[in-house]
C-alpha positions in Angstrom: 0.1 0.1 0.2 2.9 2.4 0.6 4.2 1.7 -2.9 0.8 2.6 -4.4 1.5 6.0 -2.8 3.6 7.4 -4.7 2.1 6.4 -8.0 -1.5 7.8 -7.0 0.1 10.6 -6.4 1.7 11.4 -9.9 -1.3 10.6 -11.6 -3.2 13.1 -9.4 -0.8 15.4 -10.7 -0.3 14.8 -14.7 -4.4 15.1 -14.2 -4.0 18.5 -12.7 -0.9 19.4 -15.0 -3.9 19.1 -18.0 -6.6 20.9 -16.3 -3.8 23.6 -16.3 -2.9 24.0 -19.7 -6.6 23.7 -21.5 -7.4 27.1 -18.9 -4.5 29.0 -20.3 -5.7 27.6 -24.3 -9.2 29.0 -23.0 -7.7 32.2 -21.6 -5.9 33.1 -24.5 -8.5 32.6 -27.3 -11.2 34.8 -24.9 -7.8 37.5 -25.1 -7.4 37.3 -28.9 -11.4 37.4 -29.4 -11.7 40.5 -27.2 -9.4 42.4 -30.3 -12.1 41.5 -33.1 -14.6 44.3 -33.9 -18.0 44.6 -35.8 -18.0 46.6 -38.6 -21.2 46.0 -39.8 -24.0 42.8 -40.2 -23.5 41.1 -43.4 -27.1 41.2 -45.5 -28.0 38.6 -48.4 -28.5 40.5 -51.2 -32.1 41.3 -52.8 -33.7 38.8 -55.0 -36.1 40.9 -56.7 -33.7 43.5 -58.0 -31.1 41.1 -59.4 -34.0 39.4 -61.2 -35.3 43.1 -62.6 -31.3 43.4 -63.8 -31.2 40.1 -65.6 -34.9 40.5 -67.6 -33.2 44.1 -68.4 -30.6 42.4 -70.4 -32.2 39.7 -71.8 -34.4 41.9 -73.3 -31.8 44.1 -74.2 -30.4 41.4 -76.4 -33.5 40.1 -77.7 -33.7 43.6 -78.7 -31.1 44.1 -80.1 -31.2 40.4 -81.8 -34.9 41.2 -83.7 -33.6 44.1 -84.6 -31.1 42.8 -86.6 -32.8 39.8 -88.2 -34.8 41.9 -89.0 -32.6 44.6 -90.6 -31.0 41.7 -92.5 -35.0 40.9 -93.6 -35.4 44.3 -95.0 -32.6 43.7 -97.0 -32.7 40.7 -99.0 -36.3 42.0 -99.9 -34.7 45.1 -101.3 -32.5 43.3 -103.4 -35.0 40.5 -104.0 -37.4 43.6 -105.6 -36.5 44.6 -109.6 -35.2 48.4 -109.4 -35.2 48.7 -113.1 -35.0 47.8 -117.0 -31.7 47.3 -116.8 -32.0 44.9 -113.8 -34.6 42.8 -115.8 -32.3 42.5 -118.6 -28.9 41.4 -116.8 -30.8 39.2 -113.9 -33.7 37.6 -115.6 -32.3 37.8 -119.0 -35.2 38.7 -120.1 -36.5 40.8 -123.3 -37.2 44.4 -122.4 -40.1 45.2 -125.2 -40.1 49.2 -123.6 -40.9 50.8 -120.7 -43.5 53.5 -118.6 -42.3 56.5 -116.8 -43.5 57.6 -113.5 -46.2 60.0 -114.2 -46.0 63.2 -112.0 -47.6 65.1 -109.8 -48.3 68.6 -108.8 -47.6 71.6 -111.4 -49.9 71.4 -114.7 -46.6 71.6 -116.1 -44.7 68.7 -115.1 -48.0 66.5 -115.4 -48.6 67.4 -119.3 -44.5 66.3 -119.6 -44.9 63.3 -118.2 -48.1 61.8 -119.9 -46.4 63.2 -123.4 -43.7 61.2 -122.7 -46.0 57.9 -121.1 -47.7 58.6 -125.3 -44.3 58.5 -126.6 -43.3 54.9 -124.7 -46.9 53.4 -125.3 -46.2 54.6 -129.5 -42.4 52.9 -128.8 -44.3 49.2 -127.3 -46.6 49.5 -130.1 -44.1 50.0 -132.8 -41.9 47.3 -131.3 -45.2 45.0 -131.4 -46.5 45.7 -134.7 -42.8 46.0 -136.3 -41.1 42.5 -134.9 -40.7 40.5 -138.1 -39.5 37.4 -136.1 -43.4 37.5 -135.0 -45.6 35.5 -137.9 -48.7 36.0 -135.7 -49.3 39.5 -134.4 -52.9 39.8 -134.0 -54.0 38.6 -130.6 -51.6 39.9 -127.2 -52.2 39.1 -123.8 -50.9 41.4 -121.2 -50.5 40.0 -118.0 -48.0 40.4 -114.7 -46.7 37.8 -111.7 -49.1 38.7 -109.5 -51.7 42.3 -108.6 -51.0 45.9 -108.6 -48.0 46.1 -111.0 -49.2 47.7 -114.1 -51.0 44.8 -116.3 -54.7 47.2 -117.0 -52.7 50.8 -117.4 -50.7 48.8 -120.3 -53.7 46.9 -121.7 -56.1 50.3 -122.0 -52.7 52.3 -123.4 -51.2 49.9 -125.9 -55.4 49.4 -126.5 -55.8 53.3 -127.2 -52.2 53.5 -129.1 -53.7 50.7 -131.5 -56.6 52.2 -132.3 -55.0 55.7 -133.4 -52.9 54.1 -136.5 -56.4 53.4 -137.8 -56.2 49.5 -136.9 -59.4 48.1 -135.5 -59.0 47.3 -131.8 -60.5 45.4 -129.2 -60.1 45.2 -125.3 -61.1 42.1 -123.6 -61.0 42.6 -120.2 -60.0 38.6 -119.5 -59.5 39.6 -115.3 -63.0 38.5 -114.8 -62.4 38.3 -111.3 -61.8 41.7 -110.8 -62.6 43.7 -113.3 -61.5 47.2 -114.1 -62.2 47.7 -117.6 -65.4 49.0 -118.3 -65.1 51.6 -114.8 -61.8 52.8 -117.0 -63.4 53.5 -120.1 -67.0 54.1 -118.4 -69.2 51.4 -119.8 -71.7 49.0 -118.6 -70.5 46.1 -117.1 -72.4 43.6 -118.3 -73.1 41.8 -120.6 -69.4 40.9 -121.3 -66.7 37.7 -122.2 -68.7 35.9 -118.8 -72.0 35.9 -120.5 -70.5 34.8 -123.6 -68.2 32.5 -122.0 -71.5 30.4 -120.7 -73.1 31.1 -124.4 -76.4 33.2 -123.0 -75.1 36.2 -124.7 -73.7 36.5 -128.4 -70.2 37.7 -128.7 -71.1 40.7 -130.7 -73.8 42.3 -128.6 -71.5 41.8 -125.9 -68.9 44.4 -127.4 -68.9 48.2 -126.7 -67.5 50.6 -129.2 -65.2 53.8 -127.8 -66.9 56.9 -129.3 -64.7 58.6 -131.7 -62.0 55.7 -131.8 -61.1 52.9 -133.4 -61.7 51.0 -130.3 -64.1 48.7 -129.1 -64.6 46.8 -125.3 -65.5 43.4 -124.2 -66.5 43.9 -120.9 -65.4 40.8 -118.4 -69.3 40.8 -117.0 -70.5 39.1 -113.5 -70.2 35.8 -112.0 -67.6 35.0 -113.2 -67.8 31.2 -112.0 -69.7 29.4 -114.5 -67.5 30.8 -116.8 -63.6 29.4 -115.6 -65.3 26.0 -116.3 -66.1 26.9 -119.9 -62.7 28.7 -120.1 -60.9 25.3 -119.3 -63.0 23.8 -122.2 -61.3 26.0 -124.8 -64.2 27.6 -124.3 -61.5 31.3 -125.0 -60.2 29.8 -128.3 -63.7 29.8 -129.8 -64.7 33.0 -129.3 -61.4 34.4 -130.3 -61.0 32.5 -133.6 -64.5 34.3 -134.0 -63.3 37.6 -133.4 -60.2 37.2 -135.8 -61.8 38.0 -138.6 -63.6 41.1 -137.7 -60.3 43.2 -135.8 -56.8 43.7 -136.7 -55.6 43.7 -133.1 -57.3 42.0 -129.7 -55.4 43.3 -126.6 -56.4 40.6 -123.8 -55.8 41.8 -119.9 -56.0 39.0 -118.4 -55.4 37.6 -114.2 -52.1 37.9 -112.9 -50.3 34.3 -113.6 -48.8 33.0 -109.6 -52.8 34.3 -108.5 -55.3 31.8 -110.4 -54.7 29.6 -113.6 -56.7 31.9 -115.5 -54.1 33.1 -117.6 -52.1 29.7 -118.4 -56.0 28.5 -120.3 -56.7 32.3 -122.3 -52.5 32.5 -123.1 -52.7 29.4 -125.4 -54.7 31.0 -127.2 -52.9 34.1 -128.1 -50.2 35.1 -130.6 -47.9 36.6 -127.6 -48.0 38.1 -123.8 -46.2 41.0 -122.2 -45.2 41.0 -118.6 -45.5 43.5 -116.9 -43.6 44.6 -114.3 -43.4 47.3 -111.2 -39.7 48.8 -110.0 -39.5 48.6 -106.0 -42.5 46.3 -106.0 -42.1 43.2 -108.4 -39.8 40.4 -107.0 -37.4 39.0 -109.2 -37.9 35.3 -108.1 -42.0 36.0 -108.6 -41.7 37.2 -112.2 -39.7 34.4 -113.1 -41.8 32.4 -112.3 -44.6 33.5 -113.4 -42.5 33.2 -116.5 -41.3 29.7 -116.1 -45.2 28.8 -115.5 -46.0 29.9 -119.4 -43.3 28.6 -121.1 -44.4 25.3 -119.9 -47.4 25.0 -121.3 -45.5 26.7 -124.9 -47.5 29.7 -124.2 -44.9 32.9 -125.9 -43.6 35.2 -123.8 -42.8 38.5 -125.6 -41.2 40.5 -123.2 -41.5 42.7 -119.9 -42.6 46.5 -119.7 -40.9 48.0 -116.5 -44.2 50.3 -115.6 -43.2 53.2 -113.7 -39.8 53.6 -114.2 -38.1 56.7 -112.6 -35.0 56.9 -114.6 -36.9 56.9 -117.8 -34.7 57.1 -120.8 -36.9 58.8 -123.3 -35.9 62.7 -122.8 -38.9 65.5 -122.2 -37.2 68.4 -124.0 -37.2 66.5 -127.1 -41.0 67.4 -128.1 -43.2 68.4 -131.3 -41.8 71.9 -133.0 -44.9 73.0 -132.2 -44.3 71.9 -128.7 -41.1 73.1 -127.7 -42.0 77.0 -128.6 -44.4 77.0 -126.3 -43.3 78.5 -122.9 -45.0 76.0 -120.9 -43.7 73.1 -122.6 
């Protein structure tokens, strides 16, 4: 028992030493923590403001992207549109029979000059058609376009009037039975017309109206074109033209747009030649080419194109008749 007492005393001393060391470490830690001071309480980021910034950045990026796409689309659209006669010849490789000027507005002097150039341009197209030796049959012409609002009715009416001024018996037929316009232009009755003739309800001679004081006659389109379309598909237009050819020197047909409906393709098989009208900054190159391909695929002869409303027209405003040149207002 006496020998065990020193060992117990040593164990107690070791325990006391360990406890002392732990206390010293705690005292040192507490002393160091007193030197750290609080500057500001930490706060988490506000989520709504972050979302607003992210949405603004995303919207701005999307807006710039849409603006770029719109610019590219607009540029492609502009480049696909025909700008004038040179582009028709160079890009499409189609013959340009003539061009009509863009009519002026405003001062009477400018309007008078513009109308004078228009008449000279129409007469030039008339000469190209009537004196073309490569065209054996030059009696029945169809005026059409790739789509609407490209000036086909304007060209058909002016060309028929120009031929009639030469003393040639000319018949102008409104072959656009879906959207007729010639009866309003010449202020004649809209019916009976071509629709009634194709359906067999009226004789063709009874539907033709003479334009007073000219060598021009007009066959309006009529109304209710749906029954006549079936007759048109059954080669009814050929029978009508065969009946009219002996009575007139020239026949001009204002037809529907080629790409819109098949009427022009059915009428085109019965004519001697077709003129395609194009309007600068409206007509598109792929559509004009598609219309030309459709006509050619059926063996319909396309004589060429007429540019309607060209800004830089080749005719000279200053080269007029002597009487007009002496007039100070011209």
